[in-house]
C-alpha positions as CSV (number, residue, x, y, z in Angstrom):
1,M,0.0,0.0,0.0
2,K,1.5,3.3,-1.1
3,V,1.0,6.4,0.9
4,S,1.7,9.7,-0.8
5,K,3.1,12.8,0.9
6,R,-0.2,14.5,0.4
7,S,-2.3,11.8,2.1
8,L,0.2,11.7,5.0
9,F,-1.1,15.1,6.2
10,T,-4.7,15.0,5.1
11,N,-5.9,11.5,6.0
12,P,-8.0,11.8,9.2
13,T,-7.4,8.2,10.1
14,Y,-3.6,8.7,9.8
15,N,-3.8,11.9,11.9
16,K,-5.7,10.0,14.6
17,I,-3.2,7.1,14.8
18,S,-0.1,9.3,14.6
19,S,-1.0,11.6,17.5
20,I,1.4,11.7,20.3
21,P,0.1,11.7,23.9
22,V,0.0,15.1,25.6
23,S,1.8,13.7,28.6
24,S,4.7,12.7,26.3
25,Q,4.8,16.1,24.7
26,I,4.9,17.8,28.1
27,L,7.7,15.6,29.3
28,F,9.7,16.3,26.1
29,W,9.4,20.1,26.4
30,L,10.3,20.0,30.2
31,G,13.3,17.9,29.4
32,Y,14.4,20.1,26.6
33,F,13.9,23.3,28.7
34,T,15.9,21.8,31.6
35,F,18.7,20.8,29.2
36,N,18.9,24.2,27.6
37,T,18.8,26.1,30.9
38,V,21.7,24.0,32.3
39,R,23.7,24.3,29.0
40,W,23.4,28.1,28.7
41,G,23.7,28.6,32.4
42,S,27.1,26.9,32.2
43,F,28.0,28.9,29.2
44,Y,27.1,32.3,30.8
45,D,28.1,31.2,34.3
46,D,24.8,32.7,35.2
47,Y,22.0,30.1,35.8
48,L,19.4,32.7,36.8
49,Y,19.8,34.6,33.6
50,S,19.7,31.4,31.6
51,L,16.4,30.4,33.4
52,K,14.8,33.8,32.6
53,S,16.1,33.7,29.0
54,N,14.7,30.2,28.4
55,I,11.3,31.1,30.0
56,I,11.1,33.8,27.4
57,E,12.3,31.7,24.5
58,F,10.5,28.4,25.0
59,P,6.9,29.7,24.4
60,F,8.2,31.0,21.0
61,H,9.8,27.6,20.4
62,I,6.7,25.7,21.2
63,L,4.3,27.9,19.3
64,L,6.4,28.0,16.2
65,S,7.0,24.2,16.3
66,Y,3.3,23.4,16.5
67,L,2.4,26.1,14.0
68,F,4.9,24.6,11.6
69,I,4.0,21.0,12.1
70,F,0.2,21.2,12.1
71,Y,-0.5,24.2,9.9
72,L,2.4,25.2,7.7
73,L,3.9,21.9,6.7
74,P,0.6,20.4,5.4
75,K,0.3,23.5,3.1
76,L,3.8,22.7,1.7
77,F,2.9,19.0,1.0
78,N,-0.4,20.1,-0.5
79,G,1.3,22.1,-3.1
80,K,0.8,25.6,-1.5
81,G,4.5,26.5,-1.5
82,I,4.1,30.3,-1.8
83,E,1.6,30.4,1.0
84,F,3.9,28.2,3.1
85,F,7.0,30.4,2.7
86,T,5.0,33.6,3.1
87,L,3.5,32.5,6.4
88,L,6.8,31.1,7.6
89,F,8.6,34.4,6.9
90,I,5.9,36.4,8.7
91,S,6.0,34.0,11.7
92,L,9.8,34.3,12.0
93,G,9.6,38.0,11.6
94,L,7.0,38.5,14.4
95,T,9.0,36.1,16.6
96,L,12.1,38.2,16.0
97,V,10.5,41.5,17.0
98,L,8.5,40.1,20.0
99,K,11.4,38.2,21.3
100,F,13.7,41.2,21.1
101,Q,11.2,43.4,23.0
102,I,10.5,40.9,25.8
103,T,14.2,40.0,26.2
104,Y,15.3,43.7,26.2
105,F,12.7,44.8,28.9
106,F,12.5,41.8,31.1
107,T,16.1,40.3,31.2
108,S,18.8,42.7,30.1
109,G,19.5,45.5,27.7
110,D,22.1,43.2,26.1
111,V,19.9,40.8,24.1
112,L,22.9,38.8,22.7
113,P,25.3,38.4,25.7
114,E,27.2,35.5,24.1
115,F,28.8,37.9,21.6
116,A,31.5,40.5,22.4
117,G,30.0,43.9,23.0
118,V,26.5,44.9,23.8
119,T,23.6,44.1,21.4
120,S,20.7,46.4,22.3
121,K,18.9,46.7,19.0
122,I,17.8,44.5,16.2
123,D,20.7,44.3,13.9
124,L,21.7,41.7,11.2
125,T,23.7,39.6,13.7
126,Y,20.9,39.4,16.2
127,A,18.3,38.6,13.5
128,I,20.4,35.8,12.0
129,N,21.0,34.2,15.4
130,V,17.4,34.4,16.4
131,I,16.0,33.1,13.1
132,L,18.6,30.3,12.9
133,G,17.9,29.3,16.5
134,E,14.2,29.1,15.8
135,I,14.7,27.1,12.6
136,Y,17.0,24.7,14.5
137,V,14.4,24.0,17.2
138,I,11.6,23.7,14.6
139,A,13.7,21.3,12.5
140,F,14.6,19.2,15.6
141,V,11.1,18.9,16.8
142,T,9.6,18.3,13.4
143,A,12.2,15.5,12.7
144,I,11.1,13.8,16.0
145,K,7.5,14.1,15.1
146,L,7.9,12.8,11.6
147,A,10.0,9.9,12.8
148,I,7.3,8.9,15.3
149,D,4.6,9.3,12.7
150,W,6.6,7.3,10.2
151,I,7.0,4.4,12.7
152,K,3.3,4.5,13.6
153,Q,2.3,4.7,9.9
154,R,4.4,1.6,9.2
155,E,2.7,-0.2,12.0
156,Y,-0.7,0.9,10.8
157,L,0.0,-0.2,7.2
158,T,1.4,-3.5,8.5
159,R,-1.8,-4.1,10.5
160,T,-3.9,-3.1,7.5
161,N,-2.0,-5.4,5.1
162,E,-2.4,-8.3,7.6
163,I,-6.2,-7.7,7.7
164,L,-6.4,-7.5,3.9
165,L,-4.2,-10.6,3.5
166,E,-6.4,-12.5,5.9
167,S,-9.6,-11.4,4.2
168,E,-8.2,-12.5,0.8
169,L,-7.1,-15.8,2.2
170,K,-10.6,-16.4,3.7
171,Y,-12.1,-15.5,0.4
172,L,-9.9,-17.9,-1.5
173,R,-10.6,-20.7,1.0
174,S,-14.3,-20.0,0.7
175,Q,-14.0,-20.5,-3.1
176,V,-12.5,-24.0,-2.5
177,Q,-15.6,-25.2,-0.7
178,P,-18.3,-24.5,-3.4
179,H,-15.9,-25.6,-6.1
180,F,-15.4,-28.9,-4.3
181,F,-19.0,-29.5,-3.4
182,F,-20.1,-28.6,-7.0
183,N,-17.9,-31.5,-8.2
184,T,-19.1,-33.9,-5.5
185,L,-22.8,-33.1,-6.0
186,N,-22.2,-33.9,-9.7
187,N,-21.0,-37.3,-8.6
188,L,-24.0,-37.7,-6.4
189,Y,-26.3,-36.7,-9.2
190,S,-24.8,-39.3,-11.5
191,L,-25.2,-42.0,-9.0
192,T,-28.9,-41.1,-8.2
193,I,-29.7,-41.1,-11.9
194,D,-28.3,-44.6,-12.1
195,K,-30.1,-45.5,-8.9
196,S,-26.8,-46.8,-7.6
197,D,-26.5,-48.4,-4.2
198,K,-23.3,-46.3,-3.7
199,A,-25.3,-43.1,-3.3
200,P,-25.9,-43.5,0.5
201,D,-22.2,-44.1,1.1
202,L,-21.3,-41.0,-0.9
203,I,-23.8,-38.9,1.1
204,L,-22.2,-40.1,4.4
205,K,-18.7,-39.3,3.2
206,L,-19.9,-35.9,1.9
207,S,-21.4,-35.2,5.4
208,D,-18.0,-35.9,7.0
209,L,-16.3,-33.6,4.6
210,M,-18.8,-30.8,5.2
211,K,-18.1,-31.0,8.9
212,Y,-14.4,-30.7,8.1
213,F,-14.9,-27.7,5.9
214,L,-17.2,-26.0,8.4
215,Y,-15.2,-26.5,11.6
216,E,-11.6,-27.2,10.8
217,T,-10.6,-25.2,7.7
218,G,-11.2,-21.8,9.2
219,K,-8.1,-22.3,11.4
220,E,-4.8,-20.7,10.3
221,F,-3.0,-24.0,10.5
222,Q,-4.1,-27.6,10.2
223,T,-2.3,-30.9,11.0
224,L,-1.1,-32.8,8.0
225,K,-2.9,-35.8,9.5
226,N,-6.3,-34.1,9.2
227,E,-5.5,-33.0,5.7
228,V,-4.6,-36.6,4.7
229,S,-7.8,-37.9,6.3
230,H,-9.7,-35.4,4.2
231,I,-7.9,-36.5,1.1
232,K,-8.7,-40.1,1.8
233,D,-12.4,-39.3,2.2
234,Y,-12.4,-37.5,-1.0
235,I,-10.7,-40.4,-2.8
236,D,-13.3,-42.8,-1.4
237,I,-16.1,-40.5,-2.7
238,E,-14.6,-40.4,-6.1
239,K,-13.9,-44.2,-6.2
240,L,-17.6,-44.8,-5.7
241,R,-18.1,-43.6,-9.2
242,Y,-15.6,-45.9,-10.9
243,D,-15.2,-49.6,-11.2
244,E,-11.9,-51.5,-10.9
245,T,-10.6,-50.0,-14.1
246,L,-9.4,-47.0,-12.2
247,K,-6.4,-47.7,-10.0
248,V,-5.7,-45.2,-7.2
249,N,-2.6,-45.5,-5.1
250,F,-1.9,-43.2,-2.1
251,N,1.5,-43.7,-0.5
252,I,2.5,-41.8,2.6
253,S,6.0,-41.5,3.9
254,G,6.9,-39.7,7.2
255,K,5.0,-38.6,10.2
256,T,1.8,-36.5,9.7
257,K,0.5,-36.1,13.2
258,K,2.8,-33.3,14.4
259,I,3.3,-31.6,11.0
260,I,1.2,-28.4,10.5
261,V,0.3,-26.9,7.2
262,K,-2.1,-24.3,5.8
263,P,-5.6,-25.8,5.2
264,L,-6.7,-27.1,1.9
265,I,-3.4,-26.9,0.0
266,L,-3.3,-30.5,-1.1
267,I,-6.8,-31.5,-2.0
268,P,-7.0,-29.3,-5.2
269,L,-4.2,-31.4,-6.8
270,V,-6.1,-34.6,-6.1
271,E,-9.3,-33.1,-7.2
272,N,-7.7,-32.0,-10.4
273,A,-6.4,-35.5,-11.1
274,F,-9.9,-37.0,-10.9
275,K,-11.6,-34.2,-12.7
276,H,-9.2,-33.9,-15.7
277,G,-7.6,-37.3,-15.6
278,A,-9.8,-40.2,-14.4
279,R,-13.0,-38.8,-15.9
280,N,-11.3,-38.5,-19.3
281,S,-9.7,-41.9,-19.3
282,T,-11.7,-44.7,-21.0
283,K,-9.5,-47.6,-19.9
284,N,-6.5,-48.4,-17.7
285,G,-6.9,-45.1,-15.8
286,Y,-4.7,-44.6,-12.8
287,I,-3.9,-42.0,-10.1
288,N,-0.7,-42.2,-8.1
289,I,-0.4,-40.0,-5.1
290,D,2.9,-39.8,-3.1
291,L,3.2,-37.8,0.1
292,K,6.6,-37.4,1.9
293,S,6.9,-35.3,5.0
294,T,9.8,-34.3,7.2
295,K,10.2,-31.6,9.8
296,T,11.4,-29.1,7.1
297,L,9.8,-30.2,3.9
298,L,6.4,-31.4,2.5
299,D,6.7,-33.2,-0.8
300,F,3.4,-34.0,-2.5
301,R,3.3,-35.5,-6.0
302,V,0.1,-36.5,-8.0
303,E,0.4,-38.3,-11.3
304,N,-2.6,-39.3,-13.3
305,S,-3.4,-40.8,-16.7
306,F,-5.4,-38.8,-19.2
307,E,-6.6,-38.9,-22.8
308,K,-6.8,-35.7,-24.7
309,Q,-10.3,-34.7,-25.6
310,T,-11.2,-33.2,-28.9
311,K,-14.3,-31.7,-27.4
312,K,-14.9,-30.2,-24.0
313,I,-17.1,-32.5,-21.9
314,K,-20.4,-30.8,-21.1
315,G,-20.6,-29.6,-17.5
316,Q,-16.8,-29.5,-16.9
317,I,-15.4,-26.5,-15.3
318,G,-11.6,-26.0,-15.4
319,G,-9.0,-23.8,-13.8
320,I,-10.7,-22.6,-10.6
321,G,-8.9,-25.1,-8.3
322,L,-5.3,-24.7,-9.4
323,T,-5.6,-21.0,-9.9
324,N,-7.0,-20.6,-6.4
325,L,-4.3,-22.9,-5.0
326,K,-1.4,-20.9,-6.6
327,K,-2.8,-17.7,-5.1
328,R,-3.1,-19.2,-1.6
329,L,0.4,-20.7,-1.8
330,E,1.8,-17.3,-2.8
331,L,0.0,-15.5,0.0
332,N,0.6,-18.2,2.7
333,Y,4.2,-19.2,2.0
334,G,5.7,-16.8,-0.5
335,P,7.8,-17.7,-3.6
336,D,10.9,-18.7,-1.7
337,F,9.1,-21.4,0.4
338,Y,7.2,-23.4,-2.1
339,S,7.4,-24.7,-5.7
340,L,4.6,-26.1,-7.8
341,D,5.5,-27.8,-11.1
342,I,2.8,-28.9,-13.5
343,I,4.2,-31.4,-16.1
344,E,2.2,-32.7,-19.0
345,K,3.6,-35.7,-20.9
346,K,2.1,-38.2,-23.3
347,N,-1.0,-39.5,-21.7
348,K,0.4,-38.5,-18.3
349,Y,-0.2,-35.4,-16.1
350,I,2.0,-34.7,-13.0
351,A,1.6,-32.1,-10.3
352,H,4.5,-31.8,-7.9
353,L,4.2,-29.5,-4.9
354,K,7.0,-28.9,-2.4
355,V,6.6,-26.7,0.7
356,K,9.2,-25.7,3.2
357,L,7.8,-26.1,6.6
């Protein structure tokens, strides 16, 4: 999410989250005042004069700093450069005159005691020192304010991106469910048309899968064991539609109970094998699924036979599952932590997923 300089000073939400507590501001100014009083008291060897001088100066420092940060600087970033410099020049000029008058009458006739000789009028030296001093304080305070705002803005953007990411992932996961149930209901429809005795078993398996979708897949992580159980249920549902001509092998290597993964990252590859492989194979169809897991790597390979179709089978929908999976892998793991290779050979289709755990 890109934030322009203009929006940085005009966005009400940003102004709200970037505000600094009043107590912190008071502590800052008290600390700065104390430091300056001690520093110039040591320089003058006159702490009373330094105290009086800083009591006069600091109201100007504070007023100019807040005027600059909350009124003048937004004008500059909103493209009102002429107005910004005009008001800044007027503010510094008024400060110069008022500061001279107050210092002259309430502290000493010498308004610039750190220089040799007595300065009792507004001359070039006095004007340069006062203006540079005020600019120094304004710049110092503004730098602190902008640094704090930048940090808080980064935190705000991070939280916002996390919320957007989570929303997108939930949306993508929600797409998997209707996509999956659409295919399964097609299976059930075919069985009921044929008045197959397999239909009740399919309904029972489908019920178990619905419970899984409703109560388990909303979690951020899922055990690999549960994912494997889900895949087995899906395979059982699909096998109800086929006779012994379709061979399905599911080989598991490694522990699955303590391995955690993101939900629903394996089933789309299995679903795709049945949808575009088994259903398009007229004879000697097969699906080989190999799962290998270690503490650091999940290796999932699905190979299926297929026959190229000259015509698209009516009712088939393609692309949703794999496209969805690729987006979720990208968002969940990032390009450096997974690889997904899709290989098409003669009468053979291979999907190979590796995920760093």
